[in-house]
Residue, then its C-alpha position, 0 to 999 in steps of 0.5 A: m500499499n506504500w503507493l498511496f504515500a507516493g511522495f514520501e522518501k524510503g528511508q527509516w524516518a519514512r517507514r516510520a511515518i508510514a506506520i504512523v499514517r497507517s495507525i492514524f489514517k484508519t480510513a486512508a487504508a480503506a482508500c487504498m484498498t478500494a484503489m488497489l482493487v482497480g490496480m490503482l489509488p485511492m470525504t464530507a460535510l465535516g471538512a479537514a481544512l488546513s489553517g492558514d498558519a498550518r499551511t505556513a509551516i509546510p515547505y514549498g516543495v510538497q510532494q504529497l500532502i495527506v490530510v484527515d478529519y480525524r473526529s469524523l472518522q471515528n464516527s464510521s463503523v466501517a472504518m473501525q472495522l478496517k482499523d481492526r484488520v489492518l493496524p499492527p498493534e505494535l505501530k501506534s507511534l503517533e498516538d503513543a507520542l501524544k499521550k506522552s506529551g499530555l495530548n489525548e489524541n481521541h479528544d484534542v486532535d481534530v485534524l492531522a496532516f502529513a506533508s512529504f517535501r523536498d527541502k531543497p530544489g532538486a533533491q531526490a530524497s523527501r522529508i516528512v512533517g506532520v500537523a495536528q489541529g485542535q483545541f490543545p491544552m497548551r499551557d497545561v502541556l507546557l507545565k507538565f514538560k516543566k515539571n517532568g524536567i523536559k527542557p526544549t531547544v530554542l529556534r528563534t522564538n520556537k520552542i522544540y520539545p521531544m515527544g516522549n521516546s518516539g524520536m520525534r519532536m514537537c513545537f506548538l505554533n499556537s494553541s490550536t496547532f502543533i507541527f512535529g517530526g524529525q529534527v531536520a524536518l521540523q527545522a525546515a518547517l519552522d524556517a518556512r513558517d518564519g519566513l526564511t524559506p518559501s512556504m506552501l503558501t507560494n506553492s500555487d500548483l498545489l494551492d490550485l488543486m485544494p479547493s475542490v477537495q479540502n472541505d472533505a474528510v480525507w484528502s490528498v494532494l500530489d505533485s507531478k513526481g508524487t503522481q507519476t510514482m503512484m501511477q507507475s506503482v498502480l500500473g506495475q500490477g495491471g499486467g504489462q501497461l509500463a511501456d505505454f505508461d512510459t510514453v505519458k508519465k511526464r505529462l501527468t502534472a499533479s493529482r488529488y483524491s478524496l475518501d468519504f464514509q458518510n453515506g457508505v464508501s466513496f472514493n474519488l481520484d483525479v489525475i491532471t494532464p496538460d491535454n485530452f490525449s494524455a488523459a485518454t491514454m492514461s484512462a485506456l491504461m487504467n481500464a486495462a489494469l481494471l480488467y487485468r484484476k478481474m481475471s482472478a477476482s472473486d465474484l464480490e471483488k468483480q462486483a466492486l470492479s464493475e461499480t468503479t468507473v475510470k474515464s477522461s474529461a477535459g485533460t483529467l483522468e477520473v476514477r470514481y468508486e461508491a459502496s454501501d457499508n455492508e458491501f465494503a465490510g464484505l470486501l474487508q473479508s476478501n482475499l484481495f483486501q488481505a493481499v493489498v493491505h499486507 
């Protein structure tokens, strides 16, 4: 399922971050399941919009941004069933870190976001920074730190605290937002927030993708490289589609997806290209991948694949899937689902 986090680096911190995302983003794994059924990727009245202050702390070179309405997902029974099936008990790094920091992830956190970014132009590896939004008892937390003898490191006016023994660090931006991550990633985020380096607020390409999804419960935007990596991983399971993909992959300029559990399960993916030909080519490749998966699918899985639509429109590849809670709960039992999430 690592294609869901296409922009994330492949080092030790990336593996930890992916484990964290798996444990927090209960329904993001469901989006992965739906997408992988087709051989591709993966929200709503309650939205997971990022505040302006949070956006300033995300560096310019974003490769992938994933944002989750943490509260609304806890109200989904199918999301909780999913968590029981795919969450390894030992991979609860973020929850444990939040608890040890004096925060309750079940009551304090409203929105969680992870941004994979390149901290230098042309850098191949990515770093990851997390953002948490909610109503945090900042004063109480800081008093607890002081009582326990936990001293911050200071970067300009920013105080950076360790998050237990997780290896991560955190910094409050205000009483409703804090950022967390490894030391280097956190410093890059604070440099952006303090205006020393460009922030995501100046990245118009990704900002333009956000309005149509940012009020949904789970959403993500990816840049060109992140989109290409994701789609190549997807089509690699589609039976020899990579040769044709190589001819159009550089024309995949960006993508966005969203997931909604309010009325059953629905998934939407848009891959942006500069012209109709590129989008139509990708549509043909994706439909071929869908047919390839049907060859070895169970009846239940074939039904899910048949209910998935892939088409192109005005230069955009569009993928849509919907299912009732009961239908999706049935898919959780399938062999294909188990193969996807493990």
